[in-house]
C-alpha positions in Angstrom: 104.1 92.9 -50.4 101.5 90.4 -51.8 100.7 89.2 -48.2 100.0 92.8 -47.3 97.7 93.2 -50.3 95.9 90.0 -49.4 95.3 91.3 -45.8 94.3 94.8 -47.1 91.8 93.3 -49.6 90.2 91.1 -47.0 90.1 94.0 -44.5 88.4 96.2 -47.0 85.9 93.5 -47.7 85.2 93.4 -44.0 84.4 97.1 -44.2 81.5 96.2 -46.5 80.4 93.1 -44.7 82.4 91.9 -41.8 81.3 88.2 -42.0 81.9 87.4 -45.7 85.7 87.5 -45.6 85.7 86.0 -42.1 83.7 82.9 -43.2 85.6 82.6 -46.5 89.0 82.6 -44.7 87.7 80.1 -42.2 86.4 77.8 -44.9 89.6 78.1 -47.1 91.8 77.4 -44.1 89.7 74.4 -43.0 89.2 72.7 -46.3 92.2 73.6 -48.4 95.9 74.1 -48.0 95.8 77.4 -49.8 95.5 79.4 -46.6 97.5 78.1 -43.6 96.8 80.2 -40.6 99.3 80.8 -37.8 98.7 78.7 -34.6 97.5 81.8 -32.7 94.7 82.5 -35.2 93.9 78.9 -36.2 90.6 79.2 -34.3 89.2 81.1 -37.3 89.0 77.7 -39.1 87.2 76.0 -36.2 83.7 74.8 -36.6 82.3 77.1 -33.8 83.9 80.1 -35.5 82.6 79.1 -38.9 79.0 78.4 -37.7 78.8 81.6 -35.7 80.1 83.5 -38.6 77.5 82.0 -40.9 74.7 82.9 -38.5 75.9 86.4 -38.2 76.3 86.7 -41.9 72.7 85.6 -42.4 71.5 88.3 -40.0 73.7 90.9 -41.7 72.4 89.9 -45.2 68.8 90.5 -44.1 69.2 93.6 -41.9 71.3 95.6 -44.3 68.6 95.4 -47.0 65.8 97.1 -44.9 65.7 100.9 -45.3 66.1 102.5 -41.9 67.3 99.3 -40.3 70.4 99.4 -42.5 71.4 102.7 -40.9 71.0 101.2 -37.4 72.9 98.2 -38.5 75.8 100.4 -39.8 76.0 102.1 -36.5 76.2 98.8 -34.7 78.8 97.5 -37.2 81.0 100.6 -36.6 83.0 98.5 -34.0 82.5 95.1 -35.5 83.8 95.7 -39.0 87.1 97.4 -37.9 87.6 94.7 -35.3 87.1 91.9 -37.9 89.2 93.8 -40.4 92.1 93.9 -38.0 91.8 90.2 -37.2 91.5 89.2 -40.8 94.5 91.4 -41.8 96.7 89.9 -39.0 95.6 86.4 -39.8 96.0 86.4 -43.6 99.0 88.7 -43.9 101.0 86.3 -41.6 99.6 83.1 -43.1 100.7 81.1 -46.0 98.5 82.4 -48.8 100.4 83.6 -51.9 103.4 84.3 -49.8 104.2 84.5 -46.1 105.4 87.8 -44.8 107.8 87.6 -41.8 107.2 91.3 -41.0 103.5 90.9 -40.5 104.1 87.6 -38.6 106.5 89.4 -36.2 104.2 92.5 -35.8 100.6 91.2 -35.4 99.6 94.4 -33.5 100.7 96.6 -36.4 98.8 94.3 -38.8 95.7 94.5 -36.7 95.8 98.3 -36.6 96.3 98.6 -40.3 93.5 96.2 -41.0 91.2 98.0 -38.6 91.9 101.3 -40.2 91.3 100.0 -43.7 88.0 98.3 -42.7 86.9 101.5 -40.9 87.6 103.6 -43.9 85.5 101.4 -46.2 82.8 101.2 -43.6 82.7 105.0 -43.2 82.4 105.4 -47.0 79.6 102.8 -47.1 77.8 104.5 -44.3 78.1 107.9 -45.9 76.8 106.7 -49.3 73.8 104.7 -48.1 71.7 107.7 -47.0 72.3 109.2 -50.5 71.0 106.0 -52.1 68.0 105.8 -49.8 67.1 109.5 -50.3 67.4 109.3 -54.1 65.3 106.2 -54.4 62.8 106.7 -51.5 64.4 103.6 -49.8 63.9 101.3 -52.7 67.6 101.3 -53.6 68.7 100.0 -50.3 68.4 96.3 -51.2 70.1 96.8 -54.5 73.0 98.8 -52.9 73.3 96.1 -50.3 73.4 93.3 -52.8 76.1 95.2 -54.8 78.1 95.7 -51.6 77.8 92.0 -50.7 78.8 90.9 -54.2 81.8 93.3 -54.0 82.8 91.9 -50.7 82.8 88.4 -52.1 84.7 89.4 -55.3 87.2 91.5 -53.3 87.8 88.6 -50.9 88.5 86.2 -53.8 90.7 88.7 -55.6 92.7 89.3 -52.3 93.3 85.6 -51.9 94.0 84.5 -55.5 95.1 87.7 -57.3 96.3 90.1 -54.6 98.0 92.6 -57.0 94.6 93.5 -58.3 93.4 94.7 -54.8 94.8 98.2 -55.4 92.7 98.6 -58.6 89.6 97.4 -56.9 90.0 99.7 -54.0 90.5 102.7 -56.3 87.3 101.7 -58.2 85.4 101.4 -54.9 86.6 104.9 -53.8 85.5 106.4 -57.1 82.0 104.8 -56.8 81.5 105.9 -53.2 82.7 109.4 -54.0 80.3 109.7 -57.0 77.4 108.4 -54.9 78.0 110.8 -52.0 78.6 113.9 -54.2 75.6 113.2 -56.3 73.4 112.8 -53.3 74.7 116.1 -51.9 73.9 117.9 -55.1 70.4 116.4 -55.2 69.7 117.5 -51.6 71.0 121.0 -52.3 68.9 121.2 -55.5 65.8 119.9 -53.6 66.3 122.5 -50.8 66.7 125.2 -53.4 63.5 124.3 -55.2 61.6 124.1 -51.9 62.8 127.5 -50.9 61.8 129.0 -54.2 58.3 127.4 -54.0 57.9 128.7 -50.5 58.9 132.2 -51.4 56.5 132.1 -54.4 53.7 131.0 -52.2 54.4 133.7 -49.6 54.4 136.3 -52.4 51.0 135.0 -53.7 49.6 135.1 -50.2 50.8 138.7 -49.6 49.2 139.7 -52.9 46.0 137.9 -52.0 46.4 135.4 -54.8 45.2 131.9 -54.0 47.7 129.2 -54.9 46.0 126.7 -57.3 45.4 123.3 -55.7 47.2 121.5 -58.5 50.5 123.2 -57.7 50.7 121.0 -54.6 51.9 121.8 -51.2 55.4 122.7 -50.1 57.0 120.0 -47.9 
């Protein structure tokens, strides 16, 4: 069970930032004995994989903090994050981390599918919440949200490796935060649309009555 939680936590972290858990697993497997990858996935600890992962991570860290560009980046990552999540789950659930699971070792395809689904679910929640953050803060909240997501990905990766039984609690907390952000954003958009409709109706009534709208009331957008 702990092996599955380790894989699930790292796959969820990949849903936030695909390359943080990928690089961390590669570094742990290369420089420590704490993660011992199976021979089929030992390439994750190779220097080419680590260097490419670091370069892609650097690009992700920059692009995800630019309003507008972050949305395009999320679209591009819709395939990358689930793919990495599947690979990470299959690699770590079958590796010697906290425990070695024979089931995941014998069923790498199932492990890959489970990891991809977890990563995609987190990615979808992240993508749904970002527009709400950008709209509520006029784009200024994008870097803050991105930093928070990166920090969560690092923390979740470490929890998955060292204290896997906490993964469930972290995932529940993440789900609650994403739900709050999305629902709050929807309420604000509905309220804004309602105010704009009321302002428009008032302006039309004034125009019909021949009353000029004072300049200080502003224009409806």
